[in-house]
C-alpha positions as CSV (number, residue, x, y, z in Angstrom):
1,X,-14.5,-8.0,10.3
2,X,-11.4,-10.1,9.8
3,X,-10.9,-11.7,6.3
4,X,-12.6,-10.0,3.3
5,X,-15.0,-7.0,3.4
6,X,-17.0,-6.6,0.3
7,X,-18.1,-3.2,-1.0
8,X,-18.7,-4.6,-4.6
9,X,-21.4,-6.5,-6.3
10,X,-19.0,-9.4,-6.6
11,X,-15.6,-10.3,-4.9
12,X,-12.5,-11.9,-6.5
13,X,-9.7,-13.4,-4.9
14,X,-6.6,-15.7,-5.6
15,X,-6.0,-15.9,-9.1
16,X,-9.0,-13.8,-9.9
17,X,-7.2,-10.7,-8.7
18,X,-6.9,-8.3,-11.6
19,X,-4.8,-5.4,-10.2
20,X,-4.1,-6.0,-6.6
21,X,-3.4,-2.9,-4.3
22,X,-1.9,-3.2,-0.9
23,X,-1.7,-0.8,1.7
24,X,-0.5,-1.0,5.4
25,X,-1.5,0.9,8.6
26,X,-2.6,0.9,12.1
27,X,-5.9,2.3,13.4
28,X,-4.4,5.5,14.0
29,X,-4.3,6.0,10.1
30,X,-7.8,4.9,9.6
31,X,-8.8,8.3,8.1
32,X,-5.9,8.6,5.9
33,X,-6.6,5.1,4.7
34,X,-10.2,5.9,3.9
35,X,-9.0,9.1,2.0
36,X,-6.6,7.1,0.0
37,X,-9.0,4.4,-0.9
38,X,-11.8,7.0,-1.9
39,X,-9.2,8.7,-4.2
40,X,-8.4,5.4,-5.6
41,X,-12.3,4.8,-6.3
42,X,-12.9,8.1,-7.5
43,X,-10.0,8.6,-9.8
44,X,-9.9,4.9,-11.4
45,X,-13.4,3.8,-12.0
46,X,-12.0,1.7,-14.7
47,X,-10.3,-0.6,-12.1
48,X,-13.7,-1.3,-10.3
49,X,-14.0,-3.5,-8.1
50,X,-10.7,-2.8,-6.9
51,X,-8.9,-5.7,-5.1
52,X,-7.4,-4.3,-2.0
53,X,-5.4,-5.8,0.8
54,X,-4.8,-3.8,3.9
55,X,-2.1,-5.0,6.0
56,X,-3.0,-3.8,9.5
57,X,-2.1,-3.7,13.3
58,X,-4.4,-2.5,16.0
59,X,-7.2,-1.5,13.8
60,X,-10.4,-1.7,15.5
61,X,-13.5,-3.5,14.0
62,X,-15.5,-0.3,13.9
63,X,-13.0,1.8,12.2
64,X,-12.7,-1.0,9.5
65,X,-16.4,-0.7,9.0
66,X,-16.1,3.0,8.6
67,X,-13.5,2.6,6.1
68,X,-15.6,0.3,4.0
69,X,-18.7,2.4,4.2
70,X,-16.7,5.5,3.0
71,X,-16.4,3.8,-0.4
72,X,-19.0,3.9,-3.3
73,X,-20.8,0.6,-3.5
74,X,-19.3,-1.7,-6.1
75,X,-15.9,0.1,-6.0
76,X,-13.7,-2.3,-4.0
77,X,-13.2,-5.6,-2.2
78,X,-11.1,-5.3,0.9
79,X,-8.9,-8.2,2.5
80,X,-7.8,-7.2,6.1
81,X,-4.6,-9.0,7.0
82,X,-3.1,-8.6,10.4
83,X,0.4,-8.1,10.7
84,X,2.5,-8.9,13.8
85,X,4.8,-5.9,14.0
86,X,6.7,-7.7,16.7
87,X,8.5,-9.6,13.8
88,X,10.1,-6.0,13.2
89,X,11.0,-5.2,16.7
90,X,14.8,-5.2,16.0
91,X,14.3,-3.1,12.7
92,X,15.6,0.4,13.1
93,X,13.0,3.4,12.8
94,X,12.9,6.9,14.3
95,X,10.0,7.5,16.5
96,X,8.1,8.4,13.3
97,X,7.1,6.2,11.5
98,X,5.8,3.3,13.0
99,X,6.9,-0.5,12.6
100,X,4.0,-0.7,10.1
101,X,6.3,0.6,7.3
102,X,8.0,-2.8,7.3
103,X,4.7,-4.6,6.7
104,X,5.3,-4.3,3.1
105,X,8.0,-6.7,3.3
106,X,5.3,-9.5,3.7
107,X,3.6,-8.7,0.6
108,X,5.2,-11.7,-1.4
109,X,3.8,-14.1,1.2
110,X,0.2,-12.9,0.6
111,X,-0.4,-13.7,-3.0
112,X,-0.2,-16.9,-5.2
113,X,2.5,-17.3,-7.8
114,X,-0.3,-16.7,-10.4
115,X,-0.3,-12.8,-9.2
116,X,2.6,-11.5,-11.1
117,X,2.2,-7.8,-10.2
118,X,1.2,-5.8,-7.1
119,X,0.9,-2.0,-6.4
120,X,1.9,-0.8,-2.9
121,X,0.6,2.3,-1.7
122,X,1.2,4.3,1.5
123,X,-2.1,5.2,3.3
124,X,-1.5,8.8,2.9
125,X,-1.3,8.8,-1.0
126,X,-3.9,10.6,-3.1
127,X,-4.4,8.9,-6.4
128,X,-5.5,11.4,-9.1
129,X,-5.6,9.5,-12.2
130,X,-6.3,5.8,-13.4
131,X,-3.8,3.2,-12.1
132,X,-4.0,1.2,-15.4
133,X,-0.9,2.8,-16.9
134,X,1.1,2.4,-13.7
135,X,0.2,-1.3,-13.6
136,X,1.3,-1.7,-17.2
137,X,4.7,0.2,-16.8
138,X,7.5,-1.9,-17.8
139,X,10.1,-3.0,-15.1
140,X,12.6,-4.4,-17.6
141,X,13.4,-7.4,-15.3
142,X,13.6,-5.5,-12.2
143,X,11.4,-6.8,-9.1
144,X,10.4,-3.3,-8.1
145,X,9.4,0.0,-9.5
146,X,9.6,3.3,-7.6
147,X,10.5,6.9,-8.2
148,X,13.6,8.5,-7.0
149,X,12.7,10.8,-4.0
150,X,12.7,14.4,-4.4
151,X,15.2,14.5,-1.3
152,X,17.7,12.2,-3.1
153,X,20.2,15.0,-4.2
154,X,20.0,16.5,-0.6
155,X,20.7,12.9,0.8
156,X,23.7,12.5,-1.4
157,X,25.0,15.9,-0.5
158,X,24.9,14.9,3.1
159,X,23.0,17.8,4.3
160,X,23.0,18.0,8.1
161,X,19.3,17.6,8.7
162,X,19.4,14.3,6.9
163,X,22.5,12.7,8.2
164,X,20.4,10.1,10.2
165,X,19.2,8.7,6.8
166,X,21.3,5.8,5.5
167,X,23.5,6.2,2.7
168,X,22.1,4.6,-0.5
169,X,22.9,4.7,-4.2
170,X,19.5,5.9,-5.1
171,X,16.9,7.1,-2.5
172,X,13.6,6.4,-3.6
173,X,10.0,7.3,-2.2
174,X,8.7,3.7,-1.0
175,X,5.1,5.2,-0.8
176,X,4.3,3.9,-4.2
177,X,5.9,0.7,-5.2
178,X,5.2,-1.4,-8.2
179,X,6.2,-4.9,-7.4
180,X,6.8,-7.9,-9.5
């Protein structure tokens, strides 16, 4: 089941993408991915069929089938895109999370220039409301919209248990990214 899986009466692609969603995970995250996608479907019926791209590494076919089957009929189209995490082997991570956190870096390569905005969601996010207002949020020329992480102040204070985190001007939560 590489390519596109359809759980919708019709599939769109390329320039037909309305509000593209991108998620990334490996097969160990099949259940959280299914939960995130189901929360999108249940909370944002106005977005049906959702145009979903899942960036994956080592995600068995049977798990992809189960993820798709967990969604209501007509709620989404899913494009499964394999990512070679070896490309990120020299990138630094702790033991957790996996190198799949870097998969979001390939997002600009996945869509034609006619797609001007994409929403990236981590595979452990619960969506509790419609996504339309988020897609419409002004970025005022910025290429990325994110929310400052709740730990930002603690990181800046240099709390001992956070000393391994890099020092940055603003520490943001990368689990929900609006990308122009």
